[in-house]
C-alpha positions in Angstrom: -14.5 23.0 -16.1 -11.1 23.1 -14.8 -10.9 23.6 -10.7 -7.8 25.0 -9.2 -6.2 25.9 -5.9 -2.7 26.6 -4.3 -1.6 22.8 -4.0 -3.3 19.6 -4.5 -3.0 16.8 -2.3 -3.3 13.4 -4.0 -4.1 10.6 -0.9 -6.2 10.5 2.4 -4.1 8.3 4.5 -1.9 9.6 7.6 0.8 11.7 5.2 -2.4 13.4 3.3 -4.0 14.6 6.3 -1.1 15.5 8.0 -0.5 17.7 5.1 -4.0 19.1 4.4 -4.0 20.1 8.3 -0.7 21.9 7.9 -1.6 23.7 4.5 -4.7 24.7 5.7 -3.3 26.3 8.6 -1.0 28.1 6.6 -3.7 29.8 4.6 -3.6 27.9 1.4 -6.4 27.0 -0.9 -6.2 22.7 -1.1 -8.0 20.6 -3.3 -7.8 17.3 -1.4 -8.3 13.9 -3.8 -8.8 10.5 -1.9 -9.9 7.6 -4.0 -11.5 6.2 -0.5 -14.9 7.4 0.7 -13.8 8.8 3.7 -10.3 9.8 5.4 -7.9 7.5 7.2 -6.4 5.2 4.5 -6.0 1.6 5.4 -4.6 2.0 8.7 -7.2 4.5 10.4 -10.0 2.7 7.5 -12.1 2.3 10.7 -11.9 5.9 11.8 -9.5 8.6 12.5 -7.9 9.0 16.0 -9.6 11.4 18.1 -7.0 14.3 18.1 -6.6 14.2 14.2 -10.1 13.9 13.7 -10.4 17.2 15.6 -7.8 18.7 13.9 -8.9 18.0 10.5 -12.4 19.3 12.0 -10.4 22.8 12.6 -8.7 23.0 9.7 -11.7 22.4 7.1 -13.6 24.9 5.6 -14.1 27.2 2.1 -10.3 26.6 1.4 -10.5 23.3 1.1 -11.9 21.1 -1.7 -12.1 17.7 -0.7 -12.9 15.4 -3.0 -13.4 11.6 -1.7 -14.1 8.7 -3.9 -11.9 10.3 -6.7 -9.2 8.4 -8.7 -6.5 10.4 -11.0 -6.8 9.0 -14.5 -4.6 10.8 -16.3 -2.2 13.8 -16.5 -2.2 16.7 -18.5 0.1 19.7 -19.1 1.0 22.2 -16.2 0.0 19.8 -13.4 -3.3 19.3 -14.6 -5.0 16.0 -13.4 -8.2 14.5 -14.7 -10.1 12.3 -11.9 -13.0 10.2 -11.8 -15.7 10.0 -9.4 -15.8 6.2 -8.5 -18.7 6.8 -5.8 -20.6 8.4 -8.7 -19.2 7.0 -11.9 -21.9 8.7 -14.3 -20.8 12.4 -13.4 -18.6 13.9 -15.9 -14.8 13.9 -15.2 -13.5 16.5 -13.4 -10.0 18.6 -14.0 -8.2 19.7 -11.4 -5.1 22.1 -11.6 -2.5 23.7 -9.0 1.2 25.0 -9.3 2.1 22.9 -6.4 1.1 19.1 -6.1 1.9 16.4 -3.0 1.8 13.3 -3.1 0.9 11.0 -0.7 0.1 7.8 -2.7 0.5 5.1 0.3 1.6 1.4 -0.3 -0.1 -1.7 -1.9 0.6 -5.1 -0.1 3.8 -7.4 -1.7 2.7 -10.8 -3.2 4.7 -14.0 -3.6 3.0 -17.0 -5.8 2.9 -20.4 -4.5 0.2 -23.0 -5.5 -3.0 -22.6 -4.6 -2.5 -18.9 -3.7 -5.6 -17.8 -6.3 -8.2 -20.2 -4.6 -11.3 -18.1 -3.1 -10.8 -17.8 0.4 -7.2 -16.6 -0.2 -6.7 -13.0 0.5 -4.1 -10.7 1.0 -3.3 -9.9 4.7 -4.1 -6.4 4.7 -6.8 -6.8 2.2 -8.6 -9.2 4.7 -8.4 -6.6 7.2 -10.2 -4.1 5.5 -12.8 -6.6 4.3 -13.7 -6.9 8.2 -13.1 -3.2 8.9 -15.8 -2.6 6.5 -18.2 -5.1 8.1 -17.3 -8.5 6.2 -18.9 -11.3 8.0 -15.7 -13.7 9.2 -18.0 -14.7 12.8 -16.6 -19.0 13.2 -14.5 -19.0 10.0 -10.8 -20.5 10.8 -8.2 -18.2 9.5 -4.1 -18.8 8.8 -2.4 -15.3 8.4 1.2 -15.9 6.8 4.0 -14.0 5.2 6.0 -11.3 6.9 6.0 -8.4 8.8 3.5 -6.6 11.4 0.7 -6.5 9.2 0.0 -10.2 10.0 -0.7 -9.4 13.4 -2.5 -6.1 12.8 -4.7 -8.2 10.3 -4.8 -11.1 13.1 -5.8 -8.6 15.8 -8.6 -7.5 13.4 -10.4 -10.8 12.1 -9.9 -12.1 15.6 -12.2 -9.0 16.9 -14.4 -9.9 14.0 -15.3 -13.1 15.2 -13.2 -15.5 13.3 -10.8 -18.1 15.2 -7.6 -17.3 14.2 -5.4 -20.4 14.0 -1.9 -19.4 13.5 0.1 -16.8 12.3 3.3 -18.0 9.9 6.4 -15.6 9.6 8.8 -16.4 7.5 11.3 -14.1 9.2 13.8 -16.2 11.4 13.2 -15.9 15.3 16.6 -14.3 16.0 15.9 -11.2 13.5 12.6 -10.9 15.0 14.3 -10.8 18.4 16.9 -8.1 17.3 13.9 -6.2 15.6 12.0 -6.1 18.9 14.7 -5.1 21.1 15.6 -2.4 19.0 12.1 -0.7 19.2 11.2 2.1 21.6 9.2 1.9 24.6 6.1 3.2 23.2 6.2 0.7 20.0 7.4 -2.0 22.4 4.4 -1.5 24.7 1.8 -1.3 21.5 3.6 -4.7 20.6 2.9 -5.9 23.6 -0.5 -4.7 23.7 -1.3 -6.8 20.6 0.7 -9.8 21.3 -1.7 -9.9 24.5 -4.9 -9.3 22.5 -3.8 -12.5 20.3 -2.6 -14.5 23.3 -4.0 -18.3 22.7 -3.0 -18.0 18.7 -0.1 -19.9 17.8 2.7 -18.3 16.2 5.3 -19.7 13.9 8.8 -17.8 12.8 11.1 -19.0 10.1 8.3 -20.6 8.3 6.1 -20.2 5.7 2.9 -21.9 3.5 4.0 -23.7 0.1 0.8 -24.7 -1.0 -3.1 -24.4 -0.6 -5.5 -26.8 -1.4 -9.6 -27.0 -2.3 -12.0 -28.1 -4.4 -13.4 -24.4 -5.8 -12.1 -22.6 -2.6 -9.5 -22.9 -0.1 -9.9 -26.0 2.5 -5.9 -26.5 3.4 -2.5 -24.9 3.7 0.7 -26.8 3.3 3.6 -25.5 5.7 7.1 -26.1 4.6 8.0 -28.3 7.6 5.2 -30.6 6.1 2.2 -29.7 8.4 -1.3 -29.4 6.8 -3.8 -27.1 8.2 -7.2 -27.0 7.8 -8.8 -24.2 6.9 -11.4 -21.7 5.5 -9.4 -18.3 5.0 -5.9 -17.2 4.5 -4.7 -14.0 4.4 -1.1 -13.6 3.1 1.1 -10.8 2.2 4.7 -10.0 2.6 5.2 -7.0 3.7 4.5 -3.5 1.5 5.6 -2.1 -1.9 5.2 2.1 -2.5 2.9 3.1 -4.9 4.2 5.3 -7.4 2.1 5.0 -10.5 0.9 8.6 -10.3 4.5 9.9 -9.7 5.8 7.4 -12.5 3.1 9.1 -15.0 4.2 12.5 -13.9 7.7 11.9 -14.8 9.0 11.9 -11.2 12.3 9.6 -10.7 11.8 6.3 -8.9 14.3 4.4 -7.0 15.1 1.0 -8.8 16.0 -0.8 -5.7 13.3 0.7 -3.6 10.3 1.0 -6.0 9.9 4.2 -3.9 9.9 7.8 -5.3 13.0 9.6 -4.7 13.1 12.7 -2.5 15.1 15.1 -1.2 15.1 15.9 2.6 12.4 18.5 2.3 10.5 15.6 0.8 10.6 17.2 -3.0 10.6 15.0 -5.9 12.7 15.2 -9.0 10.2 17.3 -10.3 10.7 20.9 -8.7 6.7 21.5 -8.2 6.1 18.3 -6.9 6.4 17.0 -3.2 5.9 13.3 -2.0 5.6 11.6 1.8 4.6 8.4 3.3 4.9 5.0 2.3 5.3 6.2 -1.6 8.5 7.2 -0.5 9.4 4.3 1.5 7.9 1.8 4.1 8.2 3.0 7.1 4.9 3.3 9.1 2.1 5.8 10.3 4.9 8.1 12.3 7.2 8.2 9.1 4.0 9.3 7.1 2.8 12.0 9.3 6.1 13.5 9.9 6.8 13.8 5.9 3.4 15.1 5.2 3.9 17.7 7.7 7.7 18.3 6.4 6.4 18.7 2.8 3.5 21.0 3.8 5.9 23.1 5.6 8.3 22.9 2.7 5.5 24.3 0.1 4.4 26.9 2.4 8.3 28.1 2.4 8.8 28.1 6.1 11.6 26.1 7.6 11.3 22.4 9.1 11.5 23.1 13.1 13.7 21.2 14.6 11.5 18.8 17.0 9.8 17.7 13.6 12.9 16.8 12.0 13.9 14.7 15.1 10.6 13.0 15.0 11.3 12.1 11.3 15.1 10.7 12.1 13.5 8.5 14.5 11.0 7.3 12.3 13.4 6.8 9.3 15.5 5.0 11.9 12.4 2.4 12.7 11.6 1.8 9.1 15.5 0.6 8.8 14.8 -1.9 11.8 11.7 -2.9 10.2 13.4 -3.7 6.6 16.0 -5.8 8.5 13.8 -7.8 10.6 12.2 -8.6 7.9 14.1 -9.4 5.2 12.9 -11.7 3.0 14.4 -15.0 2.9 16.3 -15.8 -0.2 14.3 -19.2 -1.0 10.9 -17.2 -1.0 12.4 -15.1 -4.0 12.7 -18.3 -6.3 10.4 -19.5 -8.9 7.8 -22.1 -7.5 6.5 -24.8 -9.8 5.8 -24.5 -13.1 2.3 -24.7 -13.4 2.0 -21.8 -10.5 0.0 -18.9 -11.8 1.6 -15.5 -11.4 -0.8 -13.1 -13.5 -4.0 -13.8 -12.2 -6.2 -11.9 -14.7 -4.5 -13.6 -17.6 -3.8 -17.1 -16.0 -0.3 -17.1 -16.9 2.2 -19.5 -15.1 5.6 -19.6 -14.2 6.4 -21.8 -16.6 5.0 -19.7 -19.5 7.3 -17.0 -18.0 10.5 -18.7 -17.7 10.4 -19.0 -21.4 10.5 -15.4 -21.4 13.9 -13.1 -21.9 12.4 -10.1 -20.4 9.2 -7.9 -19.1 8.5 -6.8 -22.2 8.4 -10.1 -24.2 6.4 -11.8 -21.5 3.4 -9.2 -21.9 3.8 -9.7 -26.1 3.9 -13.6 -25.5 1.5 -14.4 -22.5 -0.2 -11.3 -21.7 1.5 -11.2 -18.6 0.2 -7.7 -16.7 -2.2 -6.7 -19.5 -4.9 -7.7 -17.5 -7.6 -5.8 -15.2 -5.0 -4.9 -13.0 -2.6 -3.5 -15.3 0.5 -5.5 -13.5 -0.1 -4.0 -10.8 0.1 -7.4 -8.5 2.4 -9.5 -11.7 4.9 -6.9 -12.3 6.3 -6.8 -8.9 6.0 -10.5 -8.4 8.5 -11.0 -12.0 10.8 -8.6 -10.9 11.2 -10.6 -7.6 11.3 -14.0 -9.0 13.2 -13.3 -12.6 15.1 -9.9 -12.4 13.4 -8.2 -14.8 13.0 -4.2 -14.4 10.6 -1.8 -16.4 11.3 1.8 -16.6 8.3 2.6 -18.9 6.1 4.9 -17.2 2.1 3.6 -17.0 -0.1 4.1 -19.8 -3.5 6.1 -19.2 -5.9 5.5 -17.8 -4.3 5.2 -14.3 -7.5 3.8 -13.2 -10.5 1.8 -14.7 -12.9 4.9 -16.2 -15.4 4.6 -18.7 -15.0 6.0 -22.0 -17.5 9.1 -21.5 -14.3 10.4 -18.9 -12.2 11.1 -21.9 -15.0 12.9 -24.4 -15.2 16.6 -24.2 -17.5 18.5 -21.9 -18.2 21.4 -20.3 
C-alpha cells in the first residue's frame, strides 16, 4: 500500500518542525517522517520548547500523518520512499509518495582518530549528551569533554546535570580565535553563552589543546594531552564539530558540495532537483536559528508564497553566525595529519592508518581493507579518510540506506 500527501518532510529536528507547522497552517497534507520516537532532534531531545510545542499541537490534525521511528531505506521512482518502522521492526515496510519533498536531515558528529579512541568509555560528545538525556546513569563518573565547538560545553552541561564530575573541557581552537568568536556574538547568544559558562563554573577549560591518546585495560582509564599532561577519568566525550547528513539527498540525486559536504540549495532552499527542498544542518552547519529559518523558508516556497522580509533578515543573521562559528572553531592543521600507524580508523572492520596509507584511493581502501564496508557503511570512517588522506567519493550510497530486515523488500499488500 502506498500512502500519499502534498508534501513529505523528512526529519524531526527544528528545521522539520518549523516546516511542518508552516505547511499545515497553509492547508497542505503532510507526511512527516522521523527516525526518533518523538520530535525535537538532538538539540530538543529532552523536550520541545513550550512555544514550539504549542505551535505543533495547534497545527496537528487530520492533514498530518506523523511517522515517528521510521527510517527511509530506499528510493523508488516519482519521489516514492520505502520506510522501515524501527520501533516495530516486524511491521511490513511502508511506501509513501508526494509531488514535493523537504529534507531536514540534520547533522552527525565529526570524529578524528587518536590511539585508544575505540576504547569502551570513549563516546561522541553529542552521543554522550544524548545518552544522558535519555536517562543513562553517569552520576559519580569522572568525565572529560574534548575536541572542538560549542557542543562540548552543551554536553558538559548536560553531563554535569546528570551527576557526573566534569574534570576538564579540552578545546583545540586557540584562545584568540575563541575571543574573536565571542566578541562577534549577538547580545542574546552572548547571554546564553555566559549563562552556560556560569553553570560550568569550577570546570577547567583548556584552549589550544587536544587529546593525543587514551589508555585503558578493556575500558578507558586515562587520557594524554598534547602538553604531556595525563588525566585519570572514566569517560570521554569527543567530537570536532558536526557534518551535514546528506545520504538520502545523495541517493535522490541532489547535488552535494564537495568542500562542505552540504546539500546545495538556492535562496529558496530548493535543491538541484526541482521537487526537492532542504533545510537546516544538512545544508550547512549553523545552529538552531538557521535551521528554524530555513525550515520556514522552504515551507513558504513550497506553498508558492513570497518569503517575508523579517524571515529573510532572520536567515541572514543566522548565516552570519554560522560563518563566525566556522571561523572561530576552524581545525588546526596538525589535527588533519594521520596519527600513528596502528591507530584504528574504521571501527567496524578494525582497519588501521597503516593499512590505509598503502592504498591510493577510497575505492582501493574499500576493496583491499574493507574500510567503510561494515555496519555503519562508512558513515564514521569515510569523512575521516577524506580529512586524513584527501580521498573523495562521489558515488551515491547503496540501498538499504539504513539497516533493514529482508522482509522489508519482499512484495506485500
